Backbone bond lengths (Angstrom), bond angles and torsions (degrees), N, CA, C in turn:
res aa  C-N    CA-C-N  psi(-1)  N-CA   C-N-CA  omega(-1)  CA-C   N-CA-C  phi
1 M - - - 1.463 - - 1.535 109.97 -
2 T 1.328 115.98 133.59 1.458 120.34 -178.42 1.518 110.51 -71.23
3 R 1.321 115.06 131.25 1.458 120.20 170.84 1.518 106.01 -97.59
4 Y 1.322 115.80 102.44 1.459 120.37 -168.61 1.519 112.76 -62.00
5 S 1.312 117.44 -32.76 1.462 119.61 -179.35 1.527 111.92 -65.75
6 D 1.346 116.72 -15.09 1.472 119.94 175.99 1.532 112.03 -80.10
7 I 1.323 117.29 -12.18 1.463 121.39 177.71 1.530 107.76 -84.33
8 P 1.326 118.54 114.36 1.468 119.67 -176.74 1.524 111.85 -65.63
9 L 1.317 115.29 148.03 1.458 122.52 171.58 1.525 108.82 -106.55
10 S 1.322 115.83 137.16 1.454 121.90 176.64 1.522 109.36 -130.89
11 V 1.333 116.39 176.06 1.460 122.40 -172.77 1.525 109.47 -124.08
12 L 1.328 116.03 134.90 1.461 121.67 169.31 1.519 107.69 -114.89
13 D 1.334 116.17 123.00 1.462 121.47 -176.51 1.518 110.02 -116.79
14 L 1.337 116.14 136.18 1.458 122.20 179.25 1.523 111.68 -109.80
15 S 1.331 117.90 9.43 1.469 122.68 -177.37 1.525 110.79 46.95
16 P 1.341 117.99 60.53 1.467 119.71 -175.82 1.529 112.16 -66.00
17 I 1.338 114.84 135.60 1.465 121.93 178.03 1.529 108.50 -100.47
18 R 1.305 116.44 117.39 1.461 119.76 177.85 1.526 109.31 -67.70
19 T 1.329 115.81 134.61 1.454 120.82 -178.94 1.529 110.21 -55.35
20 G 1.337 114.52 127.04 1.454 119.93 -179.01 1.508 114.77 89.07
21 R 1.327 116.69 -2.79 1.465 120.81 -179.01 1.536 109.23 -111.94
22 P 1.331 118.03 159.46 1.470 120.59 -177.26 1.521 112.47 -78.36
23 A 1.329 115.05 155.32 1.465 120.22 176.60 1.523 111.20 -62.96
24 A 1.333 116.95 -29.02 1.465 120.21 179.95 1.523 111.37 -57.96
25 E 1.314 117.32 -37.34 1.462 121.07 178.00 1.524 110.76 -62.87
26 A 1.328 116.26 -42.97 1.461 120.39 -179.82 1.517 111.14 -63.31
27 L 1.321 117.17 -42.09 1.460 120.53 -179.64 1.526 111.28 -68.14
28 E 1.323 117.40 -37.87 1.463 120.36 175.45 1.523 110.61 -63.85
29 N 1.330 116.31 -40.13 1.463 120.11 178.79 1.521 111.76 -64.93
30 T 1.338 117.22 -35.28 1.462 120.13 177.45 1.527 110.65 -59.59
31 V 1.317 117.38 -45.68 1.463 121.05 179.56 1.530 110.46 -65.21
32 A 1.328 116.56 -43.63 1.464 119.80 179.36 1.523 111.51 -63.51
33 L 1.329 116.22 -38.77 1.461 119.85 178.95 1.523 111.07 -65.71
34 A 1.327 116.79 -40.19 1.462 120.04 178.49 1.522 110.88 -61.76
35 C 1.322 116.66 -43.82 1.471 119.58 179.32 1.521 110.89 -63.25
36 A 1.336 116.77 -41.23 1.458 120.34 -178.89 1.524 111.62 -67.96
37 T 1.336 117.20 -45.18 1.461 119.00 -177.05 1.525 111.35 -70.78
38 E 1.324 117.77 -26.77 1.459 119.55 170.77 1.522 109.98 -61.34
39 A 1.340 116.66 -44.45 1.466 120.65 179.01 1.525 111.41 -65.71
40 Y 1.338 117.42 -31.37 1.468 120.81 179.77 1.525 112.16 -76.67
41 G 1.323 118.50 -13.98 1.457 120.94 176.03 1.515 115.97 101.56
42 Y 1.317 118.58 13.98 1.472 120.14 177.66 1.532 109.65 -69.11
43 R 1.325 116.09 149.24 1.464 120.72 -173.73 1.519 112.42 -76.37
44 R 1.337 117.53 -46.90 1.459 119.91 -175.30 1.522 110.23 -142.56
45 F 1.311 115.45 158.51 1.461 123.17 -179.40 1.521 107.36 -130.22
46 W 1.323 115.78 110.95 1.460 120.86 -176.57 1.519 110.82 -111.26
47 I 1.334 115.35 147.90 1.457 122.72 178.40 1.521 108.19 -117.07
48 S 1.324 116.54 134.01 1.463 120.90 -179.42 1.522 110.69 -89.68
49 E 1.304 116.28 161.35 1.470 122.09 178.83 1.526 110.35 -106.47
50 H 1.320 115.60 121.35 1.465 121.51 174.18 1.522 108.63 -138.54
51 H 1.323 116.31 149.89 1.458 121.52 -178.84 1.529 110.81 -130.51
52 N 1.330 115.10 147.46 1.467 122.18 175.88 1.522 111.76 54.77
53 T 1.329 116.06 39.96 1.466 121.94 -178.63 1.523 108.87 -123.02
54 P 1.332 118.82 105.23 1.464 120.82 -176.26 1.525 114.01 -59.18
55 A 1.333 117.62 -18.59 1.466 120.40 -178.24 1.518 113.04 -91.18
56 M 1.345 118.69 -0.34 1.463 120.62 -177.31 1.517 110.56 -140.36
57 A 1.332 116.52 137.12 1.468 122.04 -179.75 1.520 112.53 -102.74
58 S 1.318 117.48 8.98 1.473 121.06 -172.09 1.524 111.51 -91.66
59 S 1.319 117.45 60.72 1.464 120.55 179.81 1.527 111.44 -94.93
60 A 1.322 117.97 -48.71 1.470 121.68 -179.18 1.533 108.90 -89.51
61 T 1.325 114.87 73.47 1.457 121.67 -168.04 1.525 113.28 -56.64
62 S 1.319 117.34 -47.28 1.461 119.69 -175.21 1.527 111.57 -64.67
63 I 1.341 117.49 -33.29 1.462 120.46 178.47 1.519 110.34 -67.63
64 I 1.328 116.98 -42.96 1.461 120.61 178.45 1.527 110.32 -63.32
65 I 1.321 116.57 -42.13 1.464 120.25 179.26 1.525 110.65 -59.58
66 G 1.318 116.88 -42.88 1.457 119.62 178.09 1.510 112.44 -61.32
67 R 1.333 116.10 -41.93 1.480 120.10 179.05 1.517 110.87 -65.07
68 V 1.333 117.27 -43.48 1.462 121.38 -179.57 1.524 110.94 -65.85
69 A 1.319 116.60 -44.75 1.465 120.01 -178.95 1.528 111.06 -62.30
70 A 1.344 116.65 -36.78 1.461 120.35 179.46 1.527 111.93 -69.64
71 A 1.328 116.91 -27.25 1.467 121.04 -177.75 1.523 112.97 -87.81
72 T 1.327 117.42 -11.53 1.463 121.83 -178.49 1.522 109.84 -116.97
73 E 1.337 115.70 175.67 1.460 119.70 -175.36 1.518 113.93 -123.08
74 R 1.336 118.07 -38.19 1.463 120.46 -170.10 1.528 113.60 -121.20
75 I 1.308 117.21 -39.01 1.452 120.86 -173.11 1.530 110.29 -60.61
76 R 1.333 116.90 139.56 1.456 120.34 175.18 1.529 108.44 -71.83
77 V 1.317 116.57 142.68 1.463 122.09 -176.86 1.521 107.99 -126.93
78 G 1.325 116.06 137.30 1.457 116.57 -177.20 1.508 113.89 -164.39
79 A 1.323 114.07 -174.27 1.457 123.01 -178.27 1.516 109.53 -100.39
80 G 1.312 114.55 128.10 1.457 118.91 177.86 1.519 112.18 -126.50
81 G 1.311 119.46 57.93 1.459 122.47 2.75 1.499 110.21 -145.02
82 V 1.304 114.18 -171.51 1.462 121.24 167.12 1.531 107.93 -77.13
83 M 1.326 116.09 125.03 1.459 120.57 178.37 1.534 107.66 -84.99
84 L 1.309 114.89 94.85 1.465 120.85 -165.78 1.526 114.50 -59.58
85 P 1.345 120.82 -32.73 1.468 118.80 177.73 1.531 113.54 -59.95
86 N 1.336 117.23 -17.84 1.463 120.50 -179.96 1.526 113.28 -82.87
87 H 1.328 117.98 -8.48 1.458 120.67 -167.82 1.522 112.03 -135.87
88 A 1.313 115.25 154.05 1.458 120.13 168.09 1.529 108.21 -74.26
89 P 1.325 119.68 125.63 1.465 121.09 -179.53 1.526 113.04 -53.15
90 Y 1.318 117.00 -34.04 1.465 120.24 -179.60 1.531 111.25 -63.64
91 V 1.333 117.03 -40.87 1.464 120.93 179.37 1.527 110.13 -66.23
92 V 1.335 117.14 -41.13 1.464 120.37 177.86 1.530 110.35 -61.60
93 A 1.319 116.75 -41.72 1.465 120.45 178.76 1.525 110.68 -60.81
94 E 1.323 116.91 -42.89 1.462 120.18 179.02 1.529 111.49 -66.03
95 Q 1.331 116.33 -45.68 1.459 119.99 -178.18 1.524 111.85 -61.96
96 F 1.333 115.90 -50.00 1.463 118.74 -176.83 1.522 111.44 -78.20
97 G 1.316 117.47 -25.16 1.454 119.22 170.67 1.517 111.36 -63.81
98 T 1.329 115.77 -38.54 1.459 120.43 177.01 1.530 110.78 -66.55
99 L 1.332 116.58 -44.92 1.467 120.37 177.68 1.525 111.12 -58.98
100 A 1.330 116.54 -44.69 1.465 120.78 -179.28 1.522 111.74 -68.10
101 T 1.317 117.32 -25.59 1.465 120.68 176.71 1.523 110.37 -76.11
102 Y 1.318 116.67 -40.30 1.464 120.46 175.28 1.529 112.00 -66.17
103 H 1.347 116.58 -37.66 1.471 121.88 -172.64 1.534 109.08 -129.41
104 P 1.316 118.27 69.87 1.470 121.15 -174.49 1.527 112.27 -60.36
105 G 1.339 114.27 135.79 1.461 120.51 177.10 1.510 114.95 76.37
106 R 1.361 118.00 9.97 1.467 119.06 -175.84 1.526 113.77 -126.53
107 I 1.318 118.81 -3.68 1.464 120.96 -173.67 1.529 110.64 -106.60
108 D 1.339 115.92 134.50 1.466 123.68 175.15 1.522 109.29 -114.88
109 L 1.332 115.94 151.10 1.459 121.06 176.65 1.518 109.73 -126.53
110 G 1.326 115.61 101.51 1.455 121.03 173.13 1.512 109.91 -91.93
111 L 1.335 117.30 136.86 1.461 122.28 -174.89 1.522 110.90 -121.56
112 G 1.336 115.43 130.51 1.448 120.95 176.70 1.516 111.04 -123.68
113 R 1.328 116.44 161.17 1.470 119.89 -176.50 1.519 113.31 -106.71
114 A 1.327 119.01 -5.84 1.461 120.22 176.16 1.517 109.66 -79.34
115 P 1.329 118.64 152.07 1.468 119.29 179.15 1.515 113.81 -72.69
116 G 1.355 117.39 -21.12 1.455 119.62 -179.51 1.512 113.58 72.13
117 T 1.338 116.18 23.57 1.455 119.80 -178.19 1.524 109.23 -167.51
118 D 1.316 115.74 -169.63 1.458 122.05 -177.98 1.532 110.79 -92.27
119 P 1.351 118.30 168.45 1.473 120.40 -177.73 1.532 114.01 -61.20
120 W 1.336 117.37 -34.12 1.463 119.93 -179.18 1.533 110.58 -66.74
121 T 1.337 115.53 -42.61 1.458 119.33 179.74 1.525 110.68 -71.54
122 T 1.317 116.62 -32.69 1.462 119.69 175.30 1.519 110.39 -57.45
123 R 1.325 116.54 -43.37 1.467 119.59 177.36 1.520 111.08 -66.76
124 A 1.334 117.28 -36.35 1.459 120.61 179.58 1.522 111.98 -66.75
125 L 1.319 117.08 -23.16 1.454 121.16 177.54 1.523 112.11 -76.05
126 R 1.343 116.55 -3.83 1.462 122.57 174.53 1.531 112.89 65.04
127 R 1.321 116.11 30.90 1.458 119.77 176.21 1.519 108.17 -122.04
128 E 1.326 117.32 140.04 1.455 121.07 175.36 1.523 109.03 -67.45
129 H 1.321 115.55 129.63 1.462 120.15 -177.88 1.526 109.64 -94.61
130 Q 1.320 116.25 114.81 1.463 121.02 -179.41 1.527 111.43 -118.45
131 S 1.334 115.95 27.91 1.471 121.53 -179.51 1.523 112.37 55.67
132 G 1.324 115.80 28.43 1.462 119.48 177.77 1.511 113.79 75.38
133 A 1.334 117.91 11.54 1.466 120.28 -176.03 1.521 112.15 -61.91
134 D 1.330 116.76 -31.88 1.462 120.14 -178.52 1.525 112.37 -97.78
135 F 1.322 116.35 16.10 1.465 120.26 -178.63 1.527 112.88 -57.07
136 P 1.336 120.41 -45.23 1.473 118.97 178.30 1.522 113.00 -58.37
137 E 1.338 116.94 -39.41 1.461 119.84 178.63 1.527 110.84 -67.72
138 Q 1.325 117.19 -37.89 1.465 120.65 177.37 1.520 111.14 -63.89
139 V 1.340 116.11 -42.63 1.469 120.07 178.46 1.523 110.14 -61.45
140 A 1.320 116.89 -44.83 1.466 120.49 179.91 1.527 111.08 -62.46
141 E 1.330 116.59 -41.49 1.465 119.71 178.51 1.522 111.07 -62.25
142 L 1.328 116.19 -46.19 1.458 120.87 -179.96 1.523 111.63 -61.76
143 R 1.316 116.62 -45.25 1.469 119.79 -179.88 1.531 111.20 -65.54
144 G 1.323 116.03 -29.71 1.453 119.22 175.94 1.519 111.77 -63.90
145 Y 1.327 116.25 -40.04 1.461 119.43 178.41 1.530 111.71 -68.06
146 L 1.343 116.98 -27.72 1.462 120.69 -178.48 1.527 112.66 -86.27
147 A 1.318 116.97 -12.82 1.468 120.60 179.78 1.531 110.02 -70.91
148 P 1.319 117.35 159.38 1.473 119.30 175.08 1.517 110.23 -54.39
149 G 1.327 116.75 133.65 1.455 121.08 -174.82 1.512 112.68 -108.53
150 S 1.302 114.68 -172.98 1.459 120.99 177.59 1.517 108.23 -146.58
151 A 1.323 116.13 159.51 1.457 120.76 -178.30 1.522 111.95 -64.35
152 E 1.357 116.91 -21.43 1.458 120.36 -178.09 1.530 112.57 -78.42
153 R 1.317 116.61 -15.86 1.458 119.28 -177.87 1.526 109.92 -70.51
154 K 1.322 116.35 133.53 1.454 121.08 -174.22 1.522 112.67 -71.56
155 V 1.351 117.62 -38.67 1.462 121.89 -178.92 1.522 108.42 -120.70
156 R 1.324 115.30 116.27 1.464 120.27 -176.68 1.527 109.32 -125.54
157 A 1.320 116.41 140.46 1.464 122.02 175.01 1.521 107.87 -91.07
158 I 1.323 115.76 109.92 1.462 120.88 -177.18 1.530 107.77 -131.39
159 P 1.364 118.80 111.92 1.462 126.60 -5.05 1.535 111.33 -69.74
160 G 1.295 115.09 159.47 1.456 120.70 177.54 1.507 112.61 152.27
161 E 1.329 117.04 -56.69 1.461 118.38 -174.58 1.530 110.55 -65.96
162 G 1.327 113.61 131.33 1.452 120.28 175.85 1.513 115.88 78.56
163 V 1.347 119.24 6.01 1.458 120.03 -178.62 1.532 110.47 -77.18
164 D 1.320 115.65 159.87 1.457 122.47 175.16 1.524 107.49 -82.47
165 L 1.332 116.88 94.05 1.456 121.86 -175.15 1.524 109.52 -141.13
166 P 1.326 118.27 91.99 1.461 120.50 179.64 1.528 111.91 -61.62
167 V 1.324 116.28 136.69 1.459 122.79 178.35 1.520 109.09 -108.56
168 Y 1.320 116.03 131.80 1.462 123.88 177.44 1.521 108.76 -118.52
169 I 1.330 116.75 144.75 1.456 121.18 173.48 1.523 108.35 -100.04
170 L 1.327 115.76 126.72 1.458 121.71 177.84 1.518 109.52 -99.33
171 G 1.327 116.48 152.15 1.450 118.58 177.38 1.510 112.58 -170.88
172 S 1.325 114.66 162.82 1.459 121.44 173.74 1.521 109.91 -129.77
173 S 1.342 115.86 21.24 1.464 121.60 179.76 1.521 108.16 -153.01
174 T 1.328 115.76 -173.97 1.460 119.85 179.59 1.518 112.64 -77.82
175 F 1.339 119.05 -13.88 1.459 121.67 -179.34 1.528 110.27 -60.04
176 G 1.326 116.44 -55.09 1.461 120.49 179.59 1.513 112.23 -64.33
177 A 1.331 116.12 -36.46 1.467 120.03 179.27 1.521 110.98 -61.65
178 A 1.338 116.88 -43.33 1.465 120.56 -179.76 1.522 111.10 -65.88
179 L 1.329 116.97 -40.37 1.463 120.35 179.80 1.526 110.93 -65.80
180 A 1.339 116.64 -45.64 1.468 120.16 179.18 1.519 111.06 -61.39
181 A 1.328 116.86 -39.68 1.463 120.63 179.02 1.518 111.36 -65.48
182 R 1.323 116.96 -44.94 1.461 120.94 -178.07 1.526 111.93 -64.41
183 E 1.323 116.77 -36.56 1.463 120.70 -176.45 1.524 113.05 -92.09
184 G 1.319 117.03 -3.88 1.455 119.89 179.96 1.518 112.89 67.12
185 L 1.342 115.90 43.88 1.455 122.26 -178.10 1.524 110.59 -116.34
186 P 1.332 118.29 156.82 1.474 120.26 174.42 1.524 110.24 -67.58
187 F 1.323 115.50 150.86 1.460 122.06 -174.18 1.526 109.33 -124.55
188 V 1.332 115.85 135.32 1.463 122.79 179.53 1.519 108.10 -119.41
189 F 1.338 116.85 122.29 1.465 120.15 -178.70 1.524 109.97 -102.50
190 A 1.332 115.91 130.70 1.467 122.76 -174.23 1.523 111.49 -87.09
191 S 1.318 117.34 59.91 1.463 119.87 -178.54 1.522 112.68 -76.32
192 H 1.344 118.41 -3.03 1.457 120.45 177.07 1.522 112.43 -70.51
193 F 1.340 117.26 -16.95 1.466 119.36 174.91 1.520 112.72 -138.39
194 S 1.334 118.69 -9.32 1.461 121.24 -178.10 1.526 109.49 -143.58
195 P 1.338 117.27 75.87 1.466 119.91 -170.23 1.517 115.84 -87.00
196 D 1.331 119.07 -5.89 1.466 121.11 -167.24 1.524 113.68 -57.26
197 Q 1.343 117.91 -42.90 1.463 120.39 -174.10 1.533 112.92 -102.22
198 L 1.308 116.77 19.88 1.464 120.66 -176.71 1.526 111.80 -54.44
199 G 1.310 117.74 -57.12 1.462 120.81 -176.79 1.516 112.27 -64.00
200 T 1.326 117.10 -43.22 1.464 121.45 -179.01 1.516 111.27 -62.85
201 A 1.333 116.46 -44.32 1.467 120.58 -177.69 1.532 111.37 -66.11
202 L 1.313 117.11 -42.45 1.464 119.66 -179.39 1.525 111.54 -67.62
203 E 1.326 116.55 -37.10 1.470 119.67 177.53 1.525 110.30 -64.29
204 L 1.325 116.60 -44.31 1.465 120.25 178.05 1.524 110.50 -61.44
205 Y 1.317 116.24 -45.65 1.464 121.34 -178.26 1.522 110.90 -57.77
206 R 1.302 116.70 -48.10 1.467 119.25 -176.14 1.529 111.49 -71.32
207 N 1.325 117.43 -39.44 1.468 119.58 -177.91 1.526 112.41 -70.04
208 A 1.340 116.90 -33.04 1.462 120.40 -175.76 1.529 113.07 -97.36
209 F 1.308 117.78 0.70 1.470 120.66 -173.00 1.530 112.09 -62.22
210 R 1.326 114.67 133.28 1.455 122.24 175.40 1.530 108.86 -112.04
211 P 1.320 118.25 117.97 1.473 119.47 178.23 1.526 110.87 -56.31
212 S 1.315 114.95 145.36 1.462 120.81 -177.43 1.518 109.50 -136.24
213 A 1.315 115.75 175.67 1.461 119.78 175.19 1.512 110.96 -64.64
214 T 1.325 116.03 -21.44 1.462 121.35 179.76 1.513 112.29 -82.58
215 L 1.334 117.40 -39.70 1.461 121.65 -170.22 1.522 109.83 -147.93
216 A 1.333 115.95 127.34 1.458 120.47 -177.07 1.525 112.89 -82.68
217 K 1.325 117.74 -28.79 1.460 121.45 -179.06 1.529 108.61 -144.73
218 P 1.332 117.70 163.04 1.466 119.96 -176.12 1.527 112.00 -58.65
219 Y 1.322 115.02 145.97 1.463 120.98 174.34 1.523 106.99 -136.36
220 A 1.341 115.37 112.01 1.464 121.31 -173.97 1.521 110.33 -113.02
221 V 1.319 114.92 126.43 1.460 122.55 175.31 1.526 107.60 -107.82
222 V 1.326 116.69 131.68 1.459 121.56 -179.48 1.525 108.81 -115.20
223 A 1.329 116.46 123.99 1.459 121.71 178.58 1.521 109.48 -92.09
224 A 1.333 116.09 136.91 1.462 121.47 -179.03 1.522 109.40 -148.91
225 N 1.321 115.52 156.29 1.460 121.27 175.74 1.522 110.07 -88.56
226 A 1.315 117.11 141.23 1.457 120.99 176.23 1.516 108.87 -149.31
227 V 1.311 115.95 128.52 1.464 121.96 174.38 1.516 107.42 -125.42
228 V 1.331 115.80 119.62 1.460 122.07 -176.25 1.525 108.49 -115.46
229 A 1.314 115.84 134.39 1.465 121.83 178.08 1.526 108.39 -144.82
230 D 1.304 115.71 179.17 1.469 119.56 -177.09 1.519 112.38 -71.62
231 T 1.336 117.63 -24.07 1.463 121.40 176.44 1.523 109.59 -132.78
232 D 1.330 115.69 156.28 1.457 120.13 177.11 1.530 110.66 -61.66
233 E 1.331 116.29 -39.85 1.460 120.75 -176.75 1.532 111.53 -64.18
234 E 1.333 116.73 -41.94 1.465 119.78 -179.80 1.527 110.66 -67.59
235 A 1.316 116.97 -38.14 1.463 119.79 178.70 1.524 111.07 -63.53
236 V 1.321 117.19 -42.13 1.466 121.07 178.52 1.525 109.99 -63.36
237 R 1.321 116.97 -39.41 1.460 120.40 178.25 1.537 110.36 -64.03
238 I 1.312 117.48 -45.27 1.464 121.20 178.50 1.530 110.35 -60.13
239 F 1.318 115.84 -40.95 1.466 121.64 -177.77 1.530 112.23 -66.53
240 S 1.327 117.27 -17.92 1.468 119.19 179.39 1.522 111.68 -63.37
241 T 1.327 117.99 -22.94 1.472 119.99 175.20 1.522 110.75 -64.14
242 M 1.328 117.17 -44.64 1.459 119.76 178.67 1.525 110.62 -67.23
243 R 1.308 117.09 -39.63 1.465 119.34 177.85 1.526 110.87 -60.68
244 Q 1.319 116.40 -41.21 1.466 119.51 178.85 1.528 111.59 -67.48
245 K 1.333 117.02 -32.33 1.462 119.12 178.20 1.531 110.68 -61.28
246 F 1.326 116.52 -45.14 1.461 119.47 178.80 1.522 111.06 -71.71
247 L 1.327 117.17 -33.34 1.458 120.63 176.84 1.525 110.53 -61.87
248 T 1.320 117.39 -46.28 1.470 119.51 179.11 1.519 111.31 -66.47
249 H 1.326 117.15 -28.55 1.461 120.41 174.94 1.527 110.27 -63.95
250 F 1.325 116.96 -45.20 1.458 120.21 178.54 1.528 111.25 -64.35
251 R 1.314 116.37 -26.27 1.459 120.39 -179.25 1.524 112.78 -87.89
252 G 1.335 116.91 3.73 1.448 120.08 173.46 1.506 116.36 106.42
253 G 1.312 118.05 9.23 1.462 121.45 177.53 1.519 108.62 -147.07
254 M 1.312 116.94 -155.45 1.450 120.37 170.68 1.526 107.84 -162.80
255 E 1.327 115.42 121.99 1.453 120.58 179.93 1.522 110.48 -129.92
256 F 1.321 115.53 148.84 1.457 122.60 176.02 1.516 106.28 -107.87
257 L 1.334 116.44 101.79 1.459 123.36 -166.42 1.529 112.30 -111.03
258 P 1.332 117.13 159.93 1.471 120.27 176.45 1.529 110.85 -62.07
259 P 1.319 117.34 156.02 1.473 119.92 179.48 1.520 111.32 -68.34
260 V 1.320 114.54 158.30 1.462 121.19 177.42 1.521 108.59 -124.74
261 D 1.323 115.55 154.32 1.465 119.98 -179.50 1.519 111.98 -76.57
262 D 1.334 116.70 -32.42 1.462 120.81 -176.48 1.522 109.46 -130.79
263 I 1.317 116.73 95.91 1.459 120.75 -178.19 1.523 111.49 -65.78
264 D 1.323 117.23 -27.66 1.459 120.06 -179.25 1.525 112.20 -66.72
265 A 1.330 117.05 -18.45 1.457 120.18 176.56 1.525 111.68 -81.67
266 V 1.334 116.40 -7.80 1.464 121.20 -175.28 1.512 111.73 -100.34
267 W 1.339 117.44 -34.86 1.458 119.20 -174.22 1.526 111.91 -119.61
268 A 1.328 114.73 161.61 1.455 121.86 174.16 1.525 108.77 -85.74
269 P 1.339 118.35 158.97 1.466 120.52 -178.36 1.530 114.01 -54.59
270 Q 1.336 117.77 -40.94 1.463 119.22 179.56 1.526 110.95 -65.93
271 E 1.333 117.01 -39.05 1.466 120.58 176.56 1.514 110.88 -63.78
272 A 1.308 116.93 -39.79 1.465 120.83 178.70 1.520 111.01 -61.03
273 R 1.327 116.64 -41.37 1.463 120.09 179.85 1.531 110.71 -64.36
274 M 1.331 117.13 -42.66 1.464 120.15 -179.10 1.529 111.12 -65.48
275 V 1.332 117.10 -46.42 1.459 120.38 -178.90 1.519 110.75 -64.70
276 N 1.310 116.57 -46.61 1.461 119.46 -177.79 1.527 111.96 -65.93
277 A 1.330 117.49 -29.48 1.465 119.91 175.89 1.525 110.21 -66.53
278 M 1.336 117.24 -42.17 1.455 120.27 178.86 1.526 111.86 -67.70
279 L 1.328 116.49 -31.20 1.457 121.38 -176.37 1.532 111.90 -104.32
280 A 1.328 115.58 29.72 1.468 119.35 -175.88 1.525 112.18 -63.25
281 E 1.325 117.50 -33.81 1.461 120.27 178.69 1.534 109.50 -91.97
282 S 1.320 114.53 63.17 1.460 122.36 179.69 1.517 109.13 -129.31
283 F 1.331 115.53 141.23 1.457 120.93 -173.94 1.525 107.96 -132.89
284 T 1.326 115.30 121.56 1.457 120.92 -176.63 1.525 109.60 -130.05
285 G 1.342 115.42 146.94 1.453 118.98 175.56 1.515 112.64 141.92
286 T 1.307 115.30 -160.14 1.452 121.81 176.94 1.528 109.48 -69.45
287 P 1.323 117.62 167.22 1.468 118.53 177.50 1.525 113.20 -53.50
288 E 1.316 117.02 -40.90 1.458 119.46 -178.90 1.524 111.63 -66.57
289 T 1.329 116.48 -41.51 1.461 120.87 179.84 1.526 111.13 -61.89
290 V 1.331 116.13 -47.67 1.458 119.87 -177.38 1.514 111.21 -70.23
291 R 1.321 116.90 -37.68 1.466 118.63 178.25 1.519 110.71 -60.35
292 R 1.330 117.47 -44.68 1.470 119.90 178.99 1.526 110.73 -62.15
293 G 1.331 116.63 -39.58 1.456 119.44 179.06 1.518 112.35 -63.69
294 L 1.321 116.60 -43.77 1.465 119.93 179.85 1.521 111.61 -70.93
295 E 1.318 117.57 -33.29 1.464 119.52 173.72 1.522 110.54 -61.91
296 G 1.328 116.72 -39.42 1.461 119.94 175.85 1.515 112.06 -64.25
297 L 1.329 116.82 -37.20 1.463 120.58 176.82 1.524 110.70 -63.49
298 V 1.319 117.05 -42.38 1.469 120.57 176.69 1.518 110.64 -62.59
299 D 1.329 117.31 -42.44 1.460 120.66 179.47 1.532 111.38 -62.08
300 R 1.338 117.10 -38.57 1.465 121.48 -178.10 1.523 112.32 -74.20
301 T 1.322 116.95 -35.24 1.465 120.65 -170.90 1.522 113.77 -108.83
302 H 1.326 116.98 -16.36 1.472 122.03 -173.28 1.534 110.46 55.45
303 A 1.314 115.43 39.11 1.464 121.32 -179.23 1.528 110.15 -60.41
304 D 1.328 114.75 141.18 1.464 120.70 174.51 1.523 111.54 -85.34
305 E 1.326 116.30 -17.21 1.462 122.02 -178.01 1.521 107.80 -160.88
306 L 1.328 116.90 146.67 1.458 121.91 175.02 1.524 109.12 -112.49
307 M 1.322 116.24 133.70 1.460 121.62 176.44 1.523 107.67 -111.44
308 I 1.332 115.79 118.33 1.453 121.29 -168.00 1.521 111.41 -102.56
309 V 1.335 114.75 131.36 1.462 122.45 170.08 1.523 106.81 -107.13
310 S 1.324 116.23 118.26 1.466 120.62 179.14 1.518 107.94 -130.66
311 E 1.321 116.29 100.04 1.456 120.70 -176.67 1.523 110.25 -108.50
312 A 1.319 114.99 142.97 1.460 121.52 179.41 1.522 108.32 -151.02
313 W 1.319 115.75 147.09 1.465 119.97 176.66 1.520 110.15 -62.42
314 D 1.312 116.78 -44.59 1.458 122.14 179.47 1.527 108.99 -86.41
315 F 1.325 117.15 120.75 1.457 120.33 -174.84 1.519 111.76 -64.70
316 D 1.318 117.99 -35.45 1.467 120.07 177.56 1.529 110.84 -62.58
317 A 1.324 116.83 -36.83 1.465 120.37 177.13 1.524 110.50 -65.77
318 R 1.311 116.45 -34.37 1.460 120.49 178.08 1.528 110.73 -67.65
319 L 1.323 116.39 -46.17 1.463 119.82 176.20 1.525 110.47 -58.63
320 R 1.325 115.93 -44.11 1.459 120.84 -178.11 1.527 110.73 -62.48
321 S 1.332 117.36 -38.05 1.455 121.21 179.22 1.525 111.18 -60.73
322 Y 1.331 116.28 -48.84 1.463 119.82 179.29 1.532 111.49 -65.46
323 E 1.315 117.21 -36.86 1.466 120.15 179.54 1.520 111.55 -65.78
324 L 1.334 116.40 -47.51 1.462 120.09 -179.44 1.522 111.48 -63.33
325 L 1.338 116.56 -39.80 1.458 119.39 179.73 1.519 111.21 -64.35
326 A 1.324 117.40 -44.25 1.459 120.47 -179.79 1.522 111.17 -61.63
327 K 1.307 116.68 -41.60 1.451 119.88 -178.85 1.523 112.20 -65.66
328 T 1.333 116.79 -43.90 1.459 118.64 -178.20 1.537 111.41 -73.10
329 W 1.342 117.10 -33.57 1.459 120.44 -178.09 1.536 111.38 -69.62
330 N 1.304 116.27 -37.61 1.468 120.87 -176.55 1.520 113.10 -93.74
331 H 1.336 116.04 4.69 1.475 119.46 -177.40 1.539 111.07 -68.81
């Protein structure tokens, strides 16, 4: 029988920018959230990479990670993830090698193959866009720079080579699952916005997993949305901000808007179906309601860890959501 409190909870932060507010506020909130969730007992705090998105300030991921790690003491801090097609693997090795040297034993490196932006910004990033086709080769190159080196090696990541820096493969399809299985790496599935292939990808990952020097058996992290409040009704209202964010994305932009009392007055039925499909792995309500929902997610996926996205227009409500969830989960 699963003892749910043994399943660690972690945090994925997108540094949301409230419409009409400065990015500086979002970045300050990211640091404050990391400090709070460390106190609540969450295992790790990851920051995602997005570019040219007015609703998110998480573009310079490694810089934010350094700021968060410096402001905290125990919680693991990492990238969820670095979108590797946007970067030279050698530069990533140097950046995260430096972070791991400053904060030994506390830095994680999650790697994804999506650009995390639009085609125009992809070109502005000065990287050839190959739809992630060369992602496995990029991962291998990066891991080579992080491996123990020697003076004879012509290109060395210093700092970087030989550091304690766990690498995770991120994905929302079977592509990442197959790569993580083949390389014997932990796998993180992005079901907080792309839940369709969750079960298929995890089954493939576990069945095809090859033990490695890094990992003896599969380790699957499942990302999900959760908003916890004192009442089910208030949680649903808070969650309307996230629903509107995806709604504005479908309409050609992306905004982080205040909550509304009646979301059905904001969207058309077809829009509601699209948004709710993307946010299918979302749990809202009182602590008891959300705990039961996440326990069901663990039962369905056999997740080794849950990574929680809890977004709210009001930052205090966001802190409260993470606090209530931690208390009920560890009770």
